N, C-alpha and C positions, 0 to 999 in steps of 0.2 A: 138459249139462242146463241148459235156461232158467231163467230167474228167475221166482219166483212174483210174484204181484200184491202180496203183502206185502212182498217184497223190493224190488221196484219202488219202493213208496210210501217204504221205507225210505231207499233212495238218493235218491230225489226229495227228500225233507225234508233231508238232507244238503246236496244242491247248493244248495236254497233258501236254508237257512241261512248258507253260504259266501257266496252271493251278496249277500245282507243285510249280511254282515259287511265285505264289500269296499266296497260303495257308502258304508256308514256311515263306513268308515274314510276314503275318498276324499273325502267331504264334510268329514270333520273336519280333513285336512290339505290341503285344496285341490289334491288329486291330486298330492300331493308338492311342491306349490309351484309345480306347472306353469301353475296357472290365473293366476298373477301374470304381468305384463306383462313385468317386467325382473328380471334375476337378482338384482338388489341387494335386491328387496322380498322374494325367498325367503331370502336370506342376512342380512336386518336391517340391512344397510347402507344408509347415507345417499346414497351415490353410486357410480356404476359405476367412477369413477377411484380411483386408489390410488398411492402413491409406492413400492410395493413390489412386484416381479414374482412373488415368493413368494405374497403374498395373492392375488393375481389367478389364481394357479394353483390355489389351495385352493378359490376359489370355482367356478372351472371345474370341477373335480373334483366338488365338491358337486351342481353342476348337472347334470352329467352321471349322477350316480348318482340323483337325484331322477327323470331321465328315464328311466332303465333301470327303475327301481321302479315307474314309473307305466306302462311299457309291459308289465312283467310281469304287473300286476294286469288291464289291459286284455285282454291274451291269456288270462288265468285265466277272465275273464268271458265271453269268447267260446267257450272249451271248454265253461263251465258251459251257457251257452244252447244249445249243439251237444248235450249230453248231455241237457237237459231235452227237447228236440225229439225227440230218439231214443227217450226214455222214452214221449212222446206217441204215437210212431209205433209202438211195441211191440217195437223191436229192439235195445233197451238190453242191454248185456251180451254182446252178439256182436261179435267183431273184424271191422272193415269190410274187412280185407285178405284173411284167410282164412276167414271165416266160422264160425270155431270160437268157443266159448263162453269168456269171459273169466274167469279164475279170480276168485272171490268175494274172496279175500284182497287181490287186486290193486285191485278196485274200493272196499274199504274204504280202502285206501291212497291210491288215486287216482280218487276217484269220478267225475270228470269225463272219465276217459279211454274211448275209442273203439276202441282197439286192444290186442290181447294183448301180453304182454311182447315176444315174438318179432318183432313187426312195428310196435312202437312207432316213431313218427318222431323224428329227431333223435339216433338212437344213436351217429352217427359225428360227430366234431367238424369243422369246415368247415376248409379250407385256404386259405381266401380271405385275402388279406393286406390290411391296411388301406390306403384309398385314398391316404391321405396320402404313402405310400411312393412313389407314383407322381410326386410333386412336390418331394419333399423330397430334398437331395442328400446325399452324404456329408459328414461333418464334416472339419475342417482336417486330422485325422490323416491322410488320404489323400495330402497335400502336406507331410508331416513329413519332414524330411531330417537327423534327429538321427543316424541310422545311416549316412549318407553323409558323405564328405568335401566338404561344401558350406558356402559361406560367404557365399552369397547371402541376401537378405531373403525368407523363404518364407511359407508361409500360418500357420504357428504363431508367426513373429515378429509378424505382423499382429494376431494376436489377443492376444498379450501386449501390444504397443503400445496398443490399445484397452483391455483388462481393467485396466491399472495405473490408469486413472481410475475404477475402482469396478465391481464386480459384486455380486450378491446373496449370494455366499458370506460365510461367517463363520468365526471360528477354531474354533469347534465342528464346521465340515464337515470339518477336516483332521487327519489323524492325527499328522502331524508335530509333536511339541511345539514345535519351534523357530518355528513360524508362529505369532505372536501379534499380529502386526502387521496392521491391515486393510489397509494398501499391498502386502501380500504375498499376498492371498487370491485368488490364480490360479496355473495350473500353470506350473512353472518361473519363478517371479518373480524368482529370483537370476540368471537369464542376463543376459549382457551385451547392451546395448541400442544399436544402431548400431555395433558393434564386433565383432571376433571375439577378438582375443588381448588381454590385459588392458593391457599397455603402450599399444596404439593410442588408449588414451582421454586421454593425455598426451604422446604423441610428435607433433610436426609434421612433416610431410614434404613435399617439393617434389612436382610433377606426375610426376616419374619415380620417386618413391618414396625418393630420397634424404632423409636425417634432416638436417632444418635446426636445429631446437632443442627443448627439453623445455619442456613448459608445467607449472609447480609448482602443482598444484592438489592436492586431497584424494586423489585416485586415485593420484598419484604419490607422495605420502607413504606411502600404504599399501603401495605396491609396494615402495618402498624399505625399509620395515619388514619386509615379509616377505622380501625378499632378506637382510636382516641377521640374521633370525632362521634363515634356511635355511643361513647361512654358519656361525652359531654351531653349529647342530646337525653340520654337517658336521665342524667343529674337534673336537666331542665325540666324535664317531665315530672321528676318525683317532687322537685320544689313547687311545680304548678299544682300537683294533686294535694299538696299540704296546704 
């Protein structure tokens, strides 16, 4: 059943009221800050430069959100204009796909719609992947050799060598209660750097691998202490067995 003239006027007033509401909102917030030239202005910052990558990430997210909200309003205004034109043409309330009447309950909920529920566009989510995936490669885990008997300097070791000079992580970002030092704010920070076995950090060898001497450094002292503790534990176990 087609809409009456009174019903057409009713929905026209709803559409005009929503149109004015969106325009007023866009004027009040400068189109969600998109009318400003630089992101820093919409964020209230004095400069685009910052000393913390987390802050820049937050600003980027806020800018993306403002753009999305602005695009949403622009799309709604386009739909309202199309619906108003449909009212002027006298075919408002009729689905453009199947030609059947659109339920009045649907028009009350979405007065700018030009389609019935069965033929409304955008019912299925897109399978399109972000364009960034075409240029962003896998992380260093692809070249992680922890599960292999490998002793060479791999991609994970490269990351650790760089990360020890500082990352944006804080102790609050880790679940391990022992990681309270900012110098340990990266994955596997306790891994050996430049050597595989602990003794390699203080044993000097010749080109053939023959031991030449022992460098008495802090690592050597800790290694000796650990051997002494292990020997004491072994003696205690032997006494217990007897």
